[in-house]
N, C-alpha and C positions, 0 to 999 in steps of 0.2 A: 218406615219409621226414616228408617236412612234414605230410603231412595227423596220418599219427602224432605229431609233436610238437605239433601242433595241440588232435589228441582228448586228451591228455597235461594237455595248458594246462586244459582244460575242466574235466576232471574233476579237478586239484588246485583250479581254484577252485571247485569245487561243495562238494570235502573243506573247503577252507577257509573256507567261506560256511558250512558244517553244525556248523564247530567253535566258531565266531562268532556263528552263530545265537542269541538271545536264547531263553532256558527258558521253555515253556508256562507261561503263567500260573494257577497256580489259577483255581477258580471263586471266583468275587466273589457272595459270599452275599445283598447286600442287592439286594431283590426277588427273588432268584433263584425261577423258576418249580419246580414241578416235573418238567415236559419236560426246564429249565435240566441240574435234577442229573443227573436219568436220563442225556442225552447224554453232559453232563461223563465219567461214571462207564465208560458202552458207549466214549467212545472213550480211553478211557485218563487222560483229563488228569484225573482224582480218583479218588480210592478213597473209598468210600460210608464209609465208618471215618473219613478226612479231611472228610468234610462234617458228620458227624455231632460230628465234635469242632468243629469250624470252628462249629456253632449253639452248643454247650457253651460255650466259650468267649465267644459272642455275649453267653449269659445271663450268662457270669461278669464280665465287664467293664462290663457296660452296665446290668441291671436292677435293681438296690440301690443303686450306682452315683449313679446318675440318680435315684434317688427314685419309680423305678417302682412295683416290688413287684410285677410281673403273674407270676413264675414262682413255682411252691410247693412244688414239689421234684423234681429232675432223675433222669430213672431211669437208677438203678446201673446197668442192662443194655442202655445204649440203645448203645455201644459192642460189646459182644457179640453184638446183633442185627448189629451196620453190617458185625465181619467174617464173621458167614454169607454178609450178601447177598457180599462179593468175592469168598468162597471160593466162591457158588453161580457166581457170573460166570468163574469160572477153570475152572472144573469143565465150563464150555459146558452149564451147565441155564438153560432158560426162566424165565425172573422174568417179577415175576407184577406188574399193573398198577399197583401203589404204591407197587414195591419202591426199597427206600433214603426214603422219602418220609418225615420227619423232622418230628413230628404235637406241636403244643401243646392238651393235654385240660384240658375243664375240669374244677372238681375234686368232682363231684356226677355223673361216668361211674365205673363200678366198673371197676376192672383191678383184676385177681385180685396182680400182682405189686408194685405202689405202694400205700400207703397211700391213701382215698377219704373226705375230710371234710364233703365240701356246704359249705364254710364255715365248721364250728360245731369247738369247739375239743369241743367231749364224742365226737367221733370220730374227733380226733387216732391214734390207736392203730389204726384201723380195715381192714383189709384184707379186701375181698370173697372169698368163695370162687372166683368166678370174675368173667371178664369181661362188661363188659355189651354186650349183641348190636351194637350198633354196632362197639363196639372189640375185638370179636371177628373181625368182617369187615372190619376197617381191618387187623387184623396179618393175618389170611389172604391180604389182597393183596400185602402186603408193605411196606404201613406201617409205620415205627417209630413208635412211643410215647416222645416224647423226655421232656416235663417234662408235670407238673398244672401248672393255672394256676391265680390267684385269682378267688374267685368273692364276691358281694354274701351273707352268713348265711343258708341255706339258701334260696337263691334271691329271696331275699324283693326286692328291692327291682331297680327300673327306674332307681330316681334314680343308684347311684353304688357303688360297689365296693367291699364294707368285709366280711371275714369275721373272728371273733371265733379263729379260727385261724393267718391269718395276716396279717390285718391291712387297710390301703387301698390300691386302684391307682390309681395317676394315668394322667393322658393320658398320653403321651407324643409330642402334636404341642405338646403345653403342660402343667406338669405342676400348674398350680396350675387344671387344670381338669381333668371328671369324665371317663372315659369312658363314665357311663354305668352299667346294671349290666341284668341278673345275671354276666353273662359278659364282665364287664370287664378280666380278664387276659387270657381267652383273646383279645382284641381290642386293646391294646396290646400285647399277645407278638409276635400275627401283621403288626403294624402295622409293628415295627423289626426286620423282621427276625429273630426271635431261635428261628422254626424257618418250613417252609416254608408251613404252613397249621392250620386250629386246628378242632377243633370247642366248641361252645356248647349251648346246651337254653333255649326259649325258650316260656313261658308266656304271657307279653301283649307283650313287648319284646326279651326278652334276648340275641336274634342280631340279632335285624335294629337295634335299635337302639344296642348299642356298635360293631357293622360303620359304624355310619349315623359314629358321631362318630369313628370311627376309618379312613375311605376305606375299608371292608373293602366282599365281595362277603359279602352273607349269607341263608340259602333257610331258611325256614319252608315244611313241607309241606302236602298234605291231610293233617288226622287222619284217623287209620289205613292211608298209605301207608308210612310208615313205622315204628320197635319205638323204644318207650322204656323196655323191658326194661334193666332193670340203672341205670336211669338215676335219682337220687335225686328225688321228687316235691315240685311244690309244689303242683299239683291238678291230676291227674291224668288227666283231661279236658279238657285242654288244654294240656299240655307238649307241646314237641317238640322233637328232638333235633337236630342237621345240622351245617353247616360253615359258616366264615368262612376267607375267603384272600381274596387280596390280588388276584390275576386273576378274574373269572369261571371261566375255564375249569378253574382250578386247585379251587375247586368245588364244579365240577360234577364231575371228575374222584372226586371225596369221594363226591359225592349219589351217582355210578351206582355207586358200594360196597355204599353205605349203603342206598338206598332198599330195600323190598319190605316183604310180610309174613311177620310172625311170628307163631309161636301162642300164644309165650309173653306175650304183648301182648296181654291183652282186648279192645280194641279194633281191634283191626287189621283190614284191609279188603283180603284176598285177589287178586292178579290185576291192579293196577290200576297198577304202574309199570308205564315203557317199555321196552325190553328195550334199548337204548341212548340215554340222554339227550347222549351227546358227540357224535348227531347233531345237535342244534340249535346246536350253536356256529356260530350262521348269521351270519356279518358283513353281510348284507343283508337282516337278519330284520323289521326293521322295515319295510320295502318292503309298501304299502297295508295295511298293520296299523293298526285300530281302536282308537285307546287314549280312554278316558273320564276327564276333571278330575273328581278327585271333589272338589267344594269344599266341602262340611262341612268337611274336613280337610286343606283350604290354609286361608283366611280364616279359621279360627275364634278365638277367645279374642284372645291377644295376640300373635298372629305378628309374626316380627322380619322387616321389611320389608326385608333383606339377603335371608335368606334367602325369599321369593319372589320376591324378583329373579333367587335362582340359578333358582327353581325354574319362574319366565317364562324364561328363557334356556334349558333344558333342551324344555320345549315349544317352541321355536324350531327345536332343536339334531335332537328329537325327529321332526317336521316335515320339517325339513330333508333328512332322511334317507327317506322316504317314506311319512309314520306320517301316517295320516287322526286328526285331534282332535277328539275330540266333549266341547266346554265351554260347561254345565258337563253333571252327571250326578247323577241325586240319588235316594235310594234310600228307596221308601217307607216311612213312616214311623220311619227309620232313629232318632232320637233316641230316640219312644217306646219304641222295641222295644229300647232296648242299655240305657235306664232301667230296663226291666221284667228284664232276666236277671241285673241286679246280680250281684252274687260270691259263690261258692258257697266259705265256709268248711272247706273238703273235709282243708285239709294235716295236720294231726293224724292222723286215719283213713287216709291217702293214707302219710306216713310212715310208720306203726303196718306199715300192708302190706307198706311196705320192708327193714324193719326184722327183721324175719322170715324176711325171706331170708340174714342172715347167722348167718355159726358161730357165732357168739361177740359175742351184738351185748350192749355198752355198759347198752343200755335196750331196752324195748319201747314206752315211752308217752313222746312226744318230751315233753311236757311234764315231763318228772323236771329239764330243763336249767332249770327256772324254781328246782328247788329249790335244784342246785345252781351256781344264779350264772353257769353257762355259756354265757353270751350278751352280744353288742356291745351296749352303749347303742344304737346305731341301729338293734337286732332290738327293742327292747323293744314300744315301739309294737304293730304287729305282733302279735310273739308273743302279746304279751295277748288281742288280737283272735281270734286261732284258737285258742289255750290254752280257749274257751269251748268247743266244739264237741264230741258223741259221738267215743269210739275206736275204739267195738265194733261201732258199728251202722253199716251203711251205708248214702252220705247220699242212696241214693232212696226210704229206710225214717226220713229224718229228718221233724219237725213242724216247719215245714211241710217238703215233702221237696226234693232239692238233685239234679234230675235228671239222672243222668248221658248224657251226649253217648251217641249220639243218640239219644237219646228225651227232648231236650231242648223241649218245644214251644217256647219263645220265641226257641232258638238257631238252630232248624228254619226260623219263622218268618225271621227276618233270611233264613235262607241262600236260604231262596224266594225272599225280597222283591230281595234285591242279584243272585241270578241270574236273573231277571226285568229290571232292570233292565240287566245288560249284554247279555239275550237282545233286548231293544226298540230299545235303539242300534247291534246289532248289534258288541257291543264284544271284541274280546282282553282286555283286562286296564282294572283299574282303576292309575288314578297319582294320586301326592300328595306331598311332604315326608316323607321317613321321621318326621324330627325341624321341626317348623315353627320351631323357634326351635336358637338355639349350644348347645352344651355348657354348665351352668350351672359353675361355678368350686367348683373342688374344698372348700371354707367357708363353699360359703350351698349345698351341692347340692340338700337339702330345702326352702330356702326359696326358690331359683330355678327348679327345677322346673318345667320348662311343657315347652307341644309337642310332648311324647309323643304318635305320630300310630300307632303302630305297636296301642296297645293296643285301638282299639274294634269296628272293622268284623270284620279275621281273625280273632284268635285266636275269638271270639264267633261268629261263622258257620263257627270251622271251616277256613276256606280257605285254600289257598295262595298267599304274597310272597317275590320279593327285594327284597332294596335294595343299590342300590349305587352310586360316587362320582357327585357330579353339581357339585361346587366345592368351594370355602373359604367360607366364612364371617372378612370381613377377611383375605381372603389366609392365614388362618392356620391356619382349624378347619376341618376336614370338618364335610361335608352330604349328606346320601343321598340317593337322589330310588328313592321306592319304585312298583312294579308290582305288584299283587291281580288272582289271576285267579280264574277257575271250579275247585271242585275237578277236582285229580287232572291241574290243567292247568298241571304246572310245565317241564315240556317248553320249552310255549309262553313262558312268564315268563322262563326261559333264552335262547329263541332272540330275546326285545328287549331285556334284560340285556347279549344281551353284543354285540347289535350297538350299543346306546348306549355302552357300555364302548367299543368301538371306534372309532369317530363319534370320539366326544369326547376320551378317555385322560385325565380329570381325575385319577386318582390321583396320586402323589408321596408319598416314603419321608418319615417327620418329619427334621429336622435335629438332626446327633448323634451317629445313630448309622450312621457310617461304617463301612469294612470295619475288621476287628479287629487287622491287618497297617499297619492308616494313622495 
């Protein structure tokens, strides 16, 4: 009888405790990862609908009210897609790798169900007939296109993000500074947790530069490894599209889905991707790696002293994690070859090819915007430069020719010299600051543009590169560390970036963008 009473007492305590237990909190979205979201949904803590609506609430509370202007259009079908995920889970279906990952997509990626303007008001009503290759792959993997993001008009500017379609984007760490360009909308939106991760494009800087200014991981692949089909071009044989994320792991989750050849991309190179890039998430990946300091992109011009101090600290951290530092490393004739490469003004031709893919293009010659005046003042100088080049002549046939990769002799020579320098020193990668200077003030974005190291070696030679946070300038504005590697060495670069991230954990969220419920 006593035993029974004791058991009854214990049961009663359990029931009382259960009745008075605190309800399990919903997932906090600030800095949440894809794994956090998926674990929360699978455990029953959150639904996909709640997750998606939570991000929409963040956009509605913070984006315009804080003067950021990162988001252009919210997908009206996002909640419908989330409902489908919840229903699939309830039905016991096997869910794909990126299920319920709400993504922010730069406004130059074709989305069949959302407008794609490329930052130009002239395309404000343009709905592409289908998705870009990468968007299709992401949707097939279960990701949700949550919203499109603002960009520099026609991707012209690495300095700032200003479009004629949606205006100017600010840096969420301090709105008095730029987020760089042209993927500044994705960068600021992801940094403020308005989506779990995002997609940008990079002709010379535009994934790595904004990622550096917003304390994100960004990856630019080797030309030929990833498809640009359905991404409005700036310079087709330099353009690369890819992920931007708050963690290396989330960026790699996206990259693992979008990397690979695509017959619709004329520059695709088959059979070059790794089977699984996730296997390179190795926290001890710096042990024994040989890293070369490319001093040309460290000490040149008017590099900021504090950025250089952060870079010196990064070198020390890399060495402490087991890396072997080779300092300096030189690339034979780097400056002379770089100057000989110059810049190919193929924008008008390349956009003409893109416009032909639209079912109802408003024009077939982008120069029409000069007649209509549908152009932001910040874009006029660039546009006047490109307007002089031919529309209907393949750049290889111009006089003088603008040779398309991989048939550009100067770019090939730079690639050969870069690989030779890495081979000679036995390097796994080159390192340098992504920017040698802090973000420019937003009201002096052009005048104080300085230190953009992404424009040099990597796009000219067609090499892969990643950027990862390396600290904060004046403890306020982010700075990035860049790793550049051999062609198709994305796995090695991921391993280096992940190990450095895990050893240092420099990233922190911007202030003033707490949970919506707070």
